[in-house]
N, C-alpha and C positions, 0 to 999 in steps of 0.2 A: 380854690379849685385844685384838684389833684393833677399832676402832670400825666400820670399813667394810672389808669384804673384796672384792677385785676378782677378775675372771676374766681369766686370761692364756691366750693361745694362742701356742705356739712351733711354727712349721711350716716346711716346706721339704724338699727332696730331699737335702740335704747333711747331713753329720755336725755335731754340736754342740748339738743340741736337748736331749739328756739332760744334757750338761755344764752347760747353762744352768740346767736344773732343779736339778741337784746344787749349783750355786752358791747358788741360792735356799734350798735346804735348809740349807746351812752357815750362811748369814746368819741365817736364822730360828732355828736352834739356838743360834747365838752370842748371840742376843738373847732367849733363854729362851722362845721360842714353842713351842707344841705342834704337832708336825708329824706328818702321816700320809703315807706314801709307798706308792703303789699302782703296780705294775710290770706292764705288759701286753706281749705279743708279743716279749719278749726273755727268753732263758733261757741265755745264754752268759756266760762269765766277763767281768768288767769290773773294772778297778782301782779306779775311783771307787766302785762299789757295795761292793767288798771293803773299802775304806777306811772308808766310812760304817758298815758292819756291825761292823768291828773297833774303831772309835774313838768311836762314839757310842752312845747308848741307843736310837737310832732303830730301829724295826721296819719293815723293808721287806717288804711283802706282794706276793708274785708270784702272778699268775694265769695262769701258763704253766709248769706243772710236768710235764706229760705227755710232753714231747719237747724236743729241742734243735734241731729242724729249723726252717728258714724256712717260712713259710706256703705258699709255692708248691711246696715239696718234699713236702708232706703228701698222704696219700691221704684219701678221704672220712671214714673212721672217725677218723683223727687230727684232722681239721678239726672233726668233731662233738664230740670230747672237748675240744678247745680252745674251742669255742663255749660249752660248759657252764662251763668254768673262767672264761671271759671274762664270762659273765652273772653268775656268782657275784661276780666283782670289781665289776661294775656295781652289784649289790645292796649290796656293802660300801661303795662310794662314796656311795650314797644314804643309808645309815645314818650315815656319817661327816659328811655334809653337814648333818646335823641335830644334831650334837654341840655341847654347850656347852664341851667341853674341847679342841676342835680349832681351831687358828688357821690352819694352812696344810695344804692337801691337794695333793700333787704326784701327777699322774696321767700317767705316762710311757707314750707310744705308744697312748693310747686312741683317737686319731684314726684310726690304722691298723685298729683293730677295726671302726670304721664302714665304712671303705673295703673291708674284706674280708667284710662282711656278718655279722660275729660278734655285733654288737649293733645296735640301731636308733638312728639319730641322734636321733629325737624323744625317746627315753627319756633320753639324755644331756642334751638341751636342757631337759627337765622338771626333772631334778636340779639343773642350774645355775640355773634360774629360781626354784627353791624352796629353795635353800640358805639356811642361817641367815645373816643379814646380816653378821656379823663374820668369816665364813670366807673366806679367800683360796683360790682354786683355780687351779692351773697345769696346763695340758694340753699334750701334745706329740704330734706325728705329722707325716706328710708333707703332708697336705691337710686343709683345713677348708672346709666349704660356706659359702655366703653366710648361710644361716640360723644356723649355729653361730657364725659371726663376729659376727652381730648380738647375741649374748649376751655377747661379750667386751668388756672395758674396755681391753685391751692385746693387740695382735697384732704379733708379730715374725716375719719370714721369714728363715731361714738359707739363704744362697745362696753357692755356691762360685764363685770367680773362676778359681782354678787349684788343681789337686790332684794330688799325686804318684801317686794311684791311677790316673790317666789314663795313666800310663806303665807300667802293669802292676806297680806296686809293691804288695806285700802289707801288710796291717795289721800293725802292730808292737806287741807287748805293752809296756805301760807308757806308750805314746804315743797309740796309736789305740784301745786298749781296756783 
């Protein structure tokens, strides 16, 4: 058990935020910490997630089971279903944030849930402010508000300088996902 758990935010418009979180998960598991992994807004195959599922005892909880579409591709009915799934995930985060048996909670793409009005930012802030002292929480997504950043102990921004996607190259299995 950690003595003091911090709050991390990994933000930015470029790729790599989930990979940062997955690195944290591997380090934590390698040091026998108890990890909970909550996955939002992504429901497409990923080599990293496949590896973690196959090679660890980690349970990755996804709160986007109803579709494989991107948010902007959804109709209103699909968005409402996703909102229900997302709010269930937020309830799960609240429960885990009070657990004596959890050391690290990774919450991938939760910031996008706020951006897309699937959850209320204030609800997430309350969970972060009221978490058990020993629990480390790492959040990811493109954007974080000033209010949310005030809760964090560490904020990193992922920024691309040059990317082959700009030359109309497609994502490659095993390298990009």
